[in-house]
N, C-alpha and C positions, 0 to 999 in steps of 0.2 A: 640635456646633452648638447654639445656644440656641433656645429656643422663641420664637414671635412676641412682639413688643413688649408689655410689660405696660401700655403706654399705649393699648392697643386699646380702642375704645369699648365701654361696657357696653350693655345691651339698649336703654335709653331713648335713648342717644346714637345707637345704630345706627338706630333707627326715625326719629329726627330727621334723620340723615344721608340715609337712603333717601328720606324724604319731600321734603326740600329739593332734592336732586339730581334726583330724578324730576320734580318740578314744573318746575324750570328746563329740563331736557332736553325735556320735552313741550312747554312753551310755545315754546321756540326752534324746535323742529322743526315745530310746527303753523303758526307765523308764516311760516317759510320755505316751507312747502307752499302756503300761501295766496298768497305772492308769486310763486311759479313755476308754479303749476298751469295758467295760461293760456298758458305758453310753447308754441310749436309742437312743441318737442322732448318735451313732456309729453303733448300731445294726440295726437301721432303717434309711435309707437315705432320706433326704428331700430337697426341694428347688433346688438350682443349682447342688448340689451333686446328686440328683435324676436324673436330666437331663443328667449329664455325665454318670451315671450308666445305664440309659435307652439307651443312644446312644451306649455305649459299647455292651450291649446285642443285640441291633439291628444289629450291625456289625457282631457279632458272628452268629446270626441267619439269616443273609443275608436278612434282611427286612428293610434296611435303605431306606427311601423315595427317589424317583428319583427327587431330588431337589438340589438346591445350598445349601452349608453348612450354617447353622444358626450361628454357632460359629466356630472359627478356629479349625481344626479337629485333630491336632496331639495328644493332650491329650486324647481325646476320643478313638482314635485308640490304643494308648499306654495302656489305661485301658483295652481295649478289648484283647490286647495281654497278659496282666497279667491274665485276666479271663480265657483265652484259656489254659494257662499253669497251673494255680492253682485252677480253678473253679471260679464261679461268686460270691463268698462270698466277700462282700465289705470289711470286716475286714482284709482279707488277702491282698487285694490291698493296704489298709492303711499301713500295716506293710512293704510291699515292698517299697512303696513310702517314708516312713520315713527313710528307710535305704539309698535309692538312693539319696535323697536330702541332706543327710549329707555331700555331697561333696561341697555344697555351702559355708560353713564356711572355708573349705580348700582353695577354690578359692579366697575368701575374704582375707585370710591370705597371699596368694602368691601375690595378687595384692598390698596389703599394703607393703609387704616386698620389692617388686621391686621398688616401688615409694619412700618409706621413711625408709627402713632399717628393719633389722631382729626384733628389739624390737617392732616396730610398727606392724609388721606382726603378731607377737605372740599375742599381745594384741587384735588386730582386729579379728584374727581367733578364739581365745577363747571367745571373746565377742559375735561374731556371732554364735558360737556353743551353747551358753546358753541364747541368747536373747529370751524373752518369746514368742513374736509373731512369730518368725521364728520356734520355737519349736511347737507352736500350729498349724500352717498351714502345717507343715510337714506331719500330719496325715489326713488332709482334702482332700476329693476327688474333689479338685478344681485345676485349672491350675496355680494358683498363685505361689506356691513353685517350681514346675517343670520349669516354665518359668524363674524363677530367676536363675536356673542353667545355662541355655543358655545365659542369659544376662551377668552373671558373667564370663562365659567362653569367651564371646566376649571381655569383659573388660580385662581379663587376656591376651588374645592374643594381644590386643592393646598395653599393657604396657610391655609385656615380649619379643615379637618377634622383630627381626630387621625390621625396616620400609622399608629398601631398597630391600627386597625380595618380589617379586610379589606373592609367595605362601602364605605369611602372609595374604595378602589382599583377596586372594581367600578363605582361611580358615575363615577369619573374616566375609566374605559375607555368607558363609555356616552357621556359628554360628548365624549370624543375622537373616537369613532366618528361621532357626529352632526355634529361639525365636519367630519370627512373626507368624509361623503356630501353635505355642502354645498359645501365647497371643499377638495380633497384635500391641499393643501400642508401641512396640519397633521400629516400622516402622518410627515413627517420627524422630528417630535418623539416619535413612539411608541417607537422603539428607544432614543432618548436618555433618555426618561423611565423606561423599564423599567430601564436600567442605573443611573440616578440613584436610583431607589427602592431598589435593592439596596445600593448604596454608602452612601447616607445611613442606611438602616436598620441596616446592620452597624456603622457608626460609632456610631450611637445606642446599640445594644446593648452595645458595648464600654465606653461612657462613662456610660451611664445606670444608676442603681442600681435601677431598677424591676424587679420580679420577671419571670422569663421568661414566665410565663403571661399577662402583660399584652398581649402581641402574638402574632401567628400566624406571624411570620417574614418577612423581606424577600423571600425567593424566592416565597413564597405570595402576597405582595402583588403582585409582578410578574405572577404567573399570573392573579390576579383582574383586574388591569388589562388583560391580554391578552384574557381572556374577555369582559370588558365591551365592548372595542372590536370584537372579532369578532362579538358578538351583533348589532351594527348593520351592520358592513361586509359580512359573509359573505352575508346575503340578497341584497344587490345583486350580488355576484360570482356567486352561484348563478343568479340571474335572467339575468345576461349569458350564462352557459353554456347554460342551458336554452333561452332565447329566441333569443339571437344565435349560438349554436353555437360559442362560443370563450371561453377563460378571460381575462376582462378584469376587473381588480380593481374599479374604479369607473367610469371613463370612458376613452375612447380618445384624448383630446386631449392627454394629458401628453407623450407622445413627440413629437407634432407641435410642441408649444410648445418642447420642447428643441431641435428642429431649427430653428425660427424664429429662436432666439437664437444658434445655432451653425452657421452656414453661410457660405460665402464672401461672400454679399451682405448679411449681417446688419450693421446698425449698432448693435445692442443696444438700440435704442429703439423702432423701429416694428415692427409685428407681422404684415405679410403674409408668407405662405409662398412663398418664391421658389425652388421646385424646378424650375419650367418656365414661362417667360414666356408661352408659347402658351396656358397654362391660363387666362390672363386674358381671352382672346378666344374660346376654344373653346366652342361650344354643346353642351350635353349634355341629354338627356331625363332629368329627375329624377322620382323617385317623388313623386306629388303629396302624399303624406302625410309627406314628409321635412321637418321644421320647419327644420333648419339650412341646407338648400339654398336657402332664400329670402333668407338674410341673411349667412351666414358664408363669407367668401372662403376662409379656410383650410380649411374642410371641403370646399369644392368642389375646390380645388387638390390637396389630399391624396388625394381620391377619384380624380381624373383621373390624377394621377401614378402612383398605385399600380395603377390599372386598366391603364395602359400598360405597367407593369413586369410584371404578372402575366398580362396577356392575358385578363383576365376581371374581372367586377365584384368588388371587394374587400370583405371584412368590415371593420368599423371597427377592430377590434383589429389587423388586418393592416396598415392604413396607419399606425396608431400605432406598432407595433413596427418597421416599416420605417424610418419617419422618425426614431425614437429611435436606431436603429442608425446611420443616416447622421450624426446630430448627434454621437454619441459617436465615430464614426470621424473626423469633422472635428477634434474636440478632441484625439484621440490623434495625428493626423497633423500638427497645427499647435499644439503646446504654447505657443509664443511668442505666437501670435495669441490663444489662449484666456487666457493670463496677462494680456495687456494689456486685453482686454475684461472679464475678471473684476475687475480693479482698477477699471476705469471703472464697472462696475455697482455695486461696493461703495461707491464714492464717491457715485454717483447715489442709492443707497439712503437717503442722509442729506441729499440736496440739497434746498434750499428750494423748488425749482420743482416744481409739481404737473403732471407730464407726463400728457397726456390719452390715453385709449384709445377711449372711446365719445363723450364730450362734453368740450369745452373748459371746464374749471371757471371760467376767468377770463372767458369769454364771459357767464356768468350774473351776474357782478358788476354789469353795467350796468343790469339791471332787477330785481335782488334786493337792496334796500337793506340788509336785515339781514345777508345773507351778505357783502356788501361791507364792512360795519363789522367783522364778525368776522374777516375775512381779514387785517386789519392785523396781528394777532398770529398769524403763520403758522408753518409747519414750520421755517423758518429760525431761529426763536427757540426752538421747542419741542425740536428735535433736540439742539442744544448743551446745553441744560439737562438733557435726558434722559440723554445720555451722561455728563455731569458727575455727575449724581445716581447713576448706575450705578457710576461709579468711587468716589464717596464711600461708597456703601453697602458695596461690596466691601472698601474699605480699613478700615472700622470693624469691629473684631472683635466688638464688642457687638451689632452689627446682624446678624451672620451667623446664619442659621437655616435649617432644612430648607425652609421656604416660599420664602426668598430663593433658595436653590439651585435649586429647581424653576422659579422665574420666570426666572432667568438662563438656565437650560438651554432653556426655551421660547423666549426671545428669540433665543438663538443659533441654535436650530433653524429659526426663521423667517427670520433674516437671512442666515446663511451659505449655505444652498442657493440663495438668491436670485441669487447670482452666476452660476448656470447658466442663468438665464432673463432675458428683458427686464424692465426696471423701469419701472413707471408708478405713478400715484397710488393706484389702487385695489388693486394687487397688494401694496403695502407697508402697507396699512391696519391689519392685525392687529398688526404690529410697532409702529406708531405708538401704538396703544392702550396697549401695555405701556410704551412710553417715557413716557407721561403720568404714570405712577406714579412713575418715577424723577425726572422733571422737577419734580414737586411736592415730592418729597423734597429736591431740590437747592435749591429756593426756601426751604424751612423751615430747612434746615441752614445755608445762607448767612446767613440772618437771625440764626440762633443764634450764628454766628461773629462777626457784627458786634456783637451785644449783649454777648458775653462777652470781656473783655480777654484772658483766657487763651487764647482760641481765635483771636484776630485774626491771629496769625502765619500761620495756615493760609490766610488770604486771599491771601498772597503767592504761593501755588501755585494756588489756586482761580481767582482773577481772570484771570491770564494764560492759564491753561488754558481757561477759558471763552471768552476772547477768541479764542484760536486755533481752538477748535471752532466758534465763530460764523463766523469767516472760512472755515473748511473747508466749512461747510454752506451758505453764501450765495454763494460764488464759483462760477464755471462753467468750470473748467479744461479739461474734455473736451467742451465743446459740447453739453451736455444740453438746454439750452433752445432750442426750435425756434421760429423766427420766424413760420412759416406752416404751417398744417395744412389743405390744400385739401380733403381728403376729409371732415373734420369740418365745414368750411364748406358743402360740398355736402350733407351730411346735414341741416344746418340749413335750407338752401334747399329741399330736398325736403320737409321737414316743414312749412315755410311754405306750400308749394304744396298739399300734401295736406290741411292743416288750413284751407285757404282764407284764409290770413292775407295778403291782398294788400297790406295796409299795411306789412308787413315784408319782402315778397318782393324789392322793388327793392334795398333795402339789403343783403339776404342775397346776392343775385346779385353785387352790386358787390364785396363782400368775398371771395366765392368766386373771382371773376375775378382779383382782386388777388393772392390767394394762389397761384392756379394759374400766373399769369404769373411770379411770383417763383420758384416751384418749377421751371418750365421754364427760367428763366434759370440756376438752379443746374445744371440738366441740361446746358445748353450749356457751362458752365464745366467740369463734371466729366467730360463725355464719355460718360456712361452714365445710364440711367434710374434715378431714385431709387425707394426703396420707396414713397413717398407718390404719386409719379407713376403707378406701376403700380397702386396702390390706387385712384387716381382713374379710371384706365382701366377697371378692373373695375366701378366704380360707374356707368359709362356716363353721364358728366355731360351730354353733348350731348342726351340724350333729354329732359333738363330744359331746357337752354338753347335748343335749336332752336325749340320752340313759343313760348318766352318772347320770343325775338328777333323771330319772325314777328308775334306779338301786338303787340309794341312798335314794329313797323315798322323795325327795325334790319336792313336787308337785307344789308349787307356782313357784319355779324356772323353772320347766318343762313347765308350762303354758307360762311363759314369753319367754322361749326359742322357744317354738312352734310359738308364735305370732311374734317373731323376724324373724323366718324363712319365714313366710308369707310375710313380708315386705321387707326383705333384701336378701333372698337366693333363687335360683332356686330350686323348689321342684319337684322331679321326682322319678321314680322307686317305691319303697315301702314306701317312706316317707309320702304320704298322709294317709296311714293306721296308721302309727306311730303317726301322728298329731291327728288323730281322737281318737286313744287310750288315748292320754293325755287329750283331751278336754272332752271325755266321763267320764274318771275317776274323773275329777275335776267338772263335771256337769256344763260345760261352753257351753251352747247351742249357745249363740251368736258367740263365737269364732269358734265353729264347723260349724255354718252356713256360716261364712265368709270364712272358709277354703274350703267349697264346692264351693262357688262362685269363689274364686281365682283359684282353681285347676281344675275347670270344663273342660275347653278346653284342656290344656296341659296334664293333667292326663288321661282324657278320650281318647286322641289320643295315648298316650304312653302305658298306662296300664289300659285298660277298666275294667279288672277283679278287679284291686285294687280300682278303682273309684266306681264300683258297690258294692264292699264290704263296702266302706265308706258310700254310700247312704243307704245300708241295715241297717247298725248298727246305723246310725243317725236316720233313721225312726223308728226302733225298740225301741231305747232309749227314744226318745221324741214323739213317736206315731205320726209321720209326714206322712200323707197319700201320699202326693206328692212325697216325697223322696222314699217311698216304691214302688210307681208306676214306677218311673224312674228306680229304681233298677231292677224291674221285666222286664222292656223293655230291659235293657242292658243284663241281664242274659239270656233272650230269644235269643238274637243275639249270645251270647257266646255259648249257648247250641247247636244252629244250626251249628255254625262253629266248635265246639268241642263236638260232640255227645258222646264221651267216657269219658268226664270229669264229674265224679260223683258229685263233689261239686256244679257245676252249676245247675244240676237237683235237688239236695237237696235244694238249696236255692229257686228254683222256687216252690217247694212243700211247703216250709215255707211261701212263699209270696202269696199263692192262696187266703187267706182271709186277706184283708187289715184291718187296725185298724178302729174302729167305730168313733173315735174322728174327729173333724173338721180338714181339711188339713191346713197346713201352707206352705208358699212358700219357696223353697230352692234356687231358681234361683235369682240372682241379675238382675237388669234391663239390665245391660251390663256386662257380666262376664269379669273379668280382664284377659287379655291375657299376657302371659309372653314370 
């Protein structure tokens, strides 16, 4: 293999390249930050962002649970560091992050310049500086964009430093380890890189006339790489063993993610863990210090499912291992199913559509003008050029180098294991960064073919190939593009409510209702509950909609929301009283009767004062003697336990004379237990 291109920029060109790309990247990201900072979804964190936020607060307040890490910890600790310096306002952390990750386009430019020359480096760097998904994720409190910095740093070290120096491989191992403790999927590259180092090194030793003492040997280089990686990863593993009492490499969620993508209910797109539908409704008392219990559905369901299997509270590694085994068993027992879904995932890996997981990227285009402008040149154009550039680079013998081999191995290590998991926009982000390098090369190489008469015949292959790849990336043969995402609409509506954006709340509710109705229509056609419907159930949407309908005077909608809650959502706390308010206002005795039956045991155990109030108001409204008698019994117990509570004694005074009408029964034969 040859050394990197002799057209690589000299020092002054490198500084110019770095300065120009960094300036553009910073400017674009700061403008984007200013345009989206007032969005409710940035003022109020939700879903995975909330988990990272809660983890950082737990670190600062020294209340992190004594357990193995659920997710790779470096991003959470970095966020805690930002909070410690600047306060725990998430908006400040977003600003810091969008500044720091602006180095990613610079690294992209330097990688491309080393492999293919200064012109390719300039195009790749500027392209990465303005590519819309890179800009979008720069302000998200997620590990995707920071992990890309470490992945690209590793790629730069691989193409820029002398292979014969053992210090290069130690540094590469450190960069690989830092990437792994940020987002572990880079570990798939570790064994591939070790083998590539040995193969490339031995081939170089056979063909290179350099003296033996110039290098320390390919095997020692692989050892140095391994040592560097272990220096970063092993402290996390040892901490999991000492604190959590189990051997967990980095985080427990890898096995769970494998099962999410490989189970009978998986559609290879959505991410809820469907091990047991009852988990969506079961109430569990969580450790108040557990950050992921506040926001992560998969954490909750994995915990509940494993607890039921083991008959005790599980450790995190236990539910990770159990679910990984279930996912692998499903693959072994259903090879045809897996082959079909693996093919779909591979195609989706290059599809133009940016499938959401925490936020709908396309939703932001309506109030982020810069992002909307940048989105015109989307992944549907980048991916075909990147794949064509990769093919052109591999076909050109003069371009083959050790650096190119490392980069291709890295790209394959990120892309091929992805067929085991669900595919969405942020999960493929590291691969897209590397494709930018090859897309820029494709642009320059195509321009060179057009200018050179001797090379124009190659266009007869390049142009049809590029057209075919463009069709492949922009069509939707397997239904990747989803028309509605009710749980994301719900998250936005909740954010509007929590950030007191009443000016946006009505529109947010309308869109959520539209998507929910569409999803329920699909449910009626398919005959089973979809992943997103289950996810909406978990989010308890009627807790948002019920008070909204009451406030807006939409009585019929309020009744439907209250009845939905009885069927689909765990009702606790003060919610029984709110349901009774709705049913009394609408004069819906039958619904109020059912509410008493459904809520009897759980509400009486959790909040007997609330249940007594519901019985009292039901009895007074519909002159139900049995309800009033039961209310008096509960208030007598409450008054004895709380003699200073005036309300209890006042209610007892009001209940001394029961109504004269015939009693009706408020108890169902067997009250529904939740």
